C-alpha positions in Angstrom: 25.9 62.4 -123.6 25.3 66.1 -123.2 25.1 68.2 -126.4 27.2 71.4 -126.6 24.4 73.8 -127.6 26.8 76.7 -128.5 28.7 74.6 -131.0 25.5 73.3 -132.5 24.2 76.8 -133.0 27.3 77.8 -134.8 26.7 75.2 -137.5 24.6 75.5 -140.6 20.9 74.7 -140.2 19.9 71.3 -141.5 18.3 71.0 -144.9 14.8 69.4 -145.2 13.8 66.8 -147.7 10.2 66.0 -148.6 9.6 62.3 -149.0 6.7 59.8 -149.5 6.5 56.3 -148.2 4.6 54.4 -151.0 3.9 51.3 -149.1 2.4 53.0 -146.0 1.0 56.0 -147.9 2.7 58.5 -145.5 4.2 61.8 -146.6 7.0 63.0 -144.4 9.8 65.5 -144.0 13.4 64.4 -143.1 16.3 66.4 -141.8 19.7 65.4 -140.5 21.9 62.5 -141.4 23.6 61.6 -138.1 22.8 61.4 -134.4 19.8 59.9 -132.5 16.5 59.6 -134.2 13.6 62.0 -133.4 10.1 61.5 -134.7 7.6 64.4 -134.5 3.9 64.0 -134.6 1.6 67.0 -135.3 -1.8 67.6 -133.9 -5.3 67.4 -135.4 -5.9 69.6 -138.4 -2.2 70.3 -138.6 0.6 69.2 -140.9 4.2 68.1 -141.0 5.6 71.5 -141.9 4.5 72.7 -138.5 7.8 71.3 -137.3 9.9 73.2 -139.9 12.0 75.3 -137.5 12.5 72.4 -135.1 13.6 70.1 -138.0 16.2 72.7 -139.2 17.5 73.1 -135.7 17.5 69.6 -134.3 18.5 68.2 -137.7 22.0 69.6 -137.2 22.9 66.7 -134.8 19.8 64.4 -134.9 18.1 62.4 -137.6 14.6 63.9 -137.6 11.4 62.7 -139.2 8.0 64.5 -139.3 5.2 62.6 -141.0 1.8 63.8 -142.0 -0.6 61.7 -139.8 -3.1 59.7 -141.9 -6.0 61.9 -142.8 -3.8 65.0 -142.9 -1.6 66.7 -145.5 -0.2 64.3 -148.0 -1.1 61.1 -146.1 -4.6 59.6 -147.1 -6.6 58.3 -144.2 -7.6 54.9 -145.7 -9.0 52.9 -142.8 -6.8 54.5 -140.2 -9.3 56.5 -138.2 -8.7 55.7 -134.5 -5.9 56.8 -132.2 -4.7 53.1 -132.1 -4.7 53.0 -135.9 -2.6 56.1 -136.1 -0.1 54.8 -133.5 0.2 51.5 -135.4 0.9 53.5 -138.6 3.7 55.4 -136.9 5.1 52.3 -135.5 5.1 50.7 -138.9 6.7 53.9 -140.3 9.6 53.6 -137.8 10.1 49.9 -138.5 10.2 50.6 -142.3 13.0 53.2 -141.7 14.8 50.8 -139.3 14.5 53.3 -136.4 15.2 51.1 -133.4 15.1 53.7 -130.6 13.6 57.1 -131.0 12.7 60.3 -129.2 9.0 60.7 -129.8 7.5 64.2 -129.8 3.7 64.4 -129.9 1.8 67.7 -130.2 -1.9 68.0 -129.3 -3.6 64.9 -130.9 -0.1 63.7 -131.8 0.4 63.5 -128.1 -2.4 61.1 -127.7 -1.0 59.1 -130.6 2.5 59.2 -128.9 1.0 57.8 -125.6 -0.7 55.0 -127.5 2.5 54.1 -129.3 4.7 54.1 -126.2 2.2 51.9 -124.3 2.2 49.4 -127.2 5.9 49.7 -128.2 7.9 50.7 -125.1 11.1 49.2 -126.6 10.8 51.7 -129.5 10.6 55.0 -127.6 13.7 56.1 -125.6 12.4 59.5 -124.7 8.9 61.1 -124.9 8.0 64.8 -125.3 4.4 65.8 -125.1 3.5 69.3 -126.3 0.1 70.7 -125.3 -1.0 67.1 -125.6 -4.7 66.4 -126.0 -4.6 63.2 -123.9 -8.0 62.3 -122.4 -9.5 65.0 -124.6 -12.9 64.8 -122.7 -11.1 66.6 -119.8 -10.3 69.6 -122.1 -12.5 72.7 -122.0 -16.1 72.2 -123.2 -15.7 74.4 -126.3 -13.2 71.8 -127.7 -16.2 69.5 -128.2 -18.2 72.0 -130.3 -17.6 70.0 -133.5 -19.1 67.0 -131.9 -22.5 68.5 -131.1 -25.2 66.3 -132.7 -27.2 69.1 -134.4 -24.7 71.7 -135.3 -21.1 70.2 -134.9 -20.6 69.3 -138.6 -22.0 72.6 -139.8 -19.7 74.6 -137.5 -16.8 72.6 -138.6 -17.4 73.2 -142.3 -17.9 76.9 -141.5 -14.5 77.0 -139.9 -13.0 75.3 -142.9 -14.6 77.8 -145.2 -13.0 80.6 -143.2 -9.6 78.9 -143.5 -10.0 78.7 -147.3 -10.9 82.4 -147.4 -7.7 83.4 -145.6 -5.6 80.6 -147.3 -4.0 83.0 -149.9 -2.6 85.1 -147.0 -1.4 82.1 -145.1 0.3 80.6 -148.1 2.6 83.7 -148.2 4.0 83.0 -144.7 7.4 81.3 -145.0 8.2 78.1 -143.1 11.2 79.8 -141.5 9.2 82.7 -139.9 10.4 83.9 -136.5 7.3 83.0 -134.6 4.6 85.1 -133.1 0.8 84.5 -133.1 -0.6 85.9 -136.3 1.7 84.5 -139.0 1.7 81.0 -137.6 -2.1 81.1 -137.3 -2.5 82.2 -140.9 -0.1 79.5 -142.1 -1.9 76.8 -140.2 -5.2 77.8 -141.6 -3.8 77.7 -145.1 -2.7 74.1 -144.6 -5.9 73.0 -142.8 -7.9 74.3 -145.8 -6.3 71.7 -148.0 -7.3 68.7 -145.9 -10.2 66.3 -146.6 -13.1 67.4 -144.3 -14.4 63.9 -143.8 -10.9 62.6 -142.9 -10.4 65.4 -140.4 -13.8 64.8 -138.8 -13.2 61.1 -138.4 -9.9 61.7 -136.6 -11.4 64.4 -134.4 -14.1 62.0 -133.3 -11.4 59.4 -132.6 -9.5 61.8 -130.4 -12.5 62.1 -128.0 -13.2 58.4 -128.0 -9.7 57.6 -126.8 -9.4 56.8 -123.1 -6.0 56.6 -121.3 -6.7 57.4 -117.7 -4.8 55.3 -115.3 -2.7 53.7 -118.1 -0.5 56.8 -118.0 1.1 55.4 -114.9 2.5 52.6 -117.1 4.5 55.1 -119.2 8.1 54.4 -118.0 10.2 56.4 -120.3 11.9 59.8 -119.5 9.1 62.3 -120.3 8.9 66.0 -120.8 5.5 67.7 -120.8 5.6 71.1 -122.6 2.8 73.7 -122.3 2.3 77.0 -124.1 1.8 79.7 -121.4 -1.5 81.0 -123.0 -2.9 77.8 -124.4 -6.7 77.8 -124.1 -7.4 74.6 -125.9 -5.1 72.4 -123.7 -4.6 74.7 -120.7 -1.4 74.4 -118.7 -3.5 72.9 -115.8 -4.3 70.0 -118.1 -0.6 69.6 -119.1 0.4 69.8 -115.4 -2.1 67.1 -114.5 -0.7 65.0 -117.4 2.9 65.4 -116.1 1.7 64.4 -112.6 0.1 61.2 -114.0 3.3 60.0 -115.7 6.0 58.7 -113.3 8.9 61.1 -113.0 7.7 63.3 -115.9 8.7 67.0 -115.7 6.8 70.0 -116.8 8.1 73.0 -118.8 6.1 76.1 -119.8 7.0 78.1 -122.9 6.5 81.8 -122.2 4.3 83.7 -124.7 3.2 80.6 -126.6 -0.4 79.6 -127.3 -1.2 76.0 -128.5 1.7 75.6 -130.9 5.0 76.6 -129.1 7.2 75.0 -131.8 5.7 77.4 -134.3 5.0 80.5 -132.1 8.2 80.4 -130.0 10.6 78.2 -132.0 13.8 79.2 -130.3 12.5 78.7 -126.8 10.9 75.4 -127.8 14.2 74.0 -129.3 16.1 75.1 -126.2 13.6 73.3 -123.9 13.8 70.1 -126.1 17.6 70.2 -126.2 18.0 70.7 -122.5 15.9 67.5 -122.0 17.7 65.5 -124.7 21.1 66.5 -123.1 20.3 64.7 -119.9 21.7 61.3 -119.2 19.1 58.6 -120.0 17.7 56.5 -117.2 16.8 52.8 -117.2 13.2 52.0 -117.2 10.9 48.9 -117.1 9.7 47.2 -120.3 6.3 48.9 -120.0 2.9 47.8 -121.1 2.3 46.1 -124.5 -1.4 45.5 -124.4 -2.3 48.9 -126.1 -5.3 51.1 -125.5 
């Protein structure tokens, strides 16, 4: 059923609740009490608050959930340090909240996790949105592998974390409900990244580049939207276009003026793109592949 965007915009923005799942050790944000379920997965080194504007907007007529992936924010990594482990953790999270059919949004590394989950649990995912998704990360630009260099990778990574800590006091002053742009979101992201466990981040980063999807993308049979930031250098739009071409009937949308985090840099344009996709009539699709990556 199509959503009347103008009537939605006229309503009050949804409030956001911080929660913690004790059994699964997953911290998450929740917004909205009615409508279809939407689960949002952030990328590597990011955090659930990255989705703040999207939660407040979509939460007006959707039930929205944004977890910290294991090894990030308030979710300890435990032994969950592969893309498959992360996908299984999110699947268990959905089961525990009795979410039967969801729209799954995955950003950057969260996109790789989203692909792994939809391949293993096609009955769970009704729609898929991939945002600057780091799927088949080895095909990303070479500089993305800097942290994996045998001699210097770990040192460079720790140096970047040190820089994030230095600028953390500035980033902590940026409100969640900022209007977008490049500088304030960057400072805010650095502030959150500085709080993460370096070892956990490094383990999940290595996992991202070990994951292989390749031809398995052709087995994704859910309505899919691939979103790219116009100026994303980490996951260039050519990478996202190739991803859209590899998934049957997927469509591609570019967010003008955005870098790697369009939900944070161009929140209004991002929500409009998501809503336009969600307003379309769903299509029937095969049961998919359950063997998992």
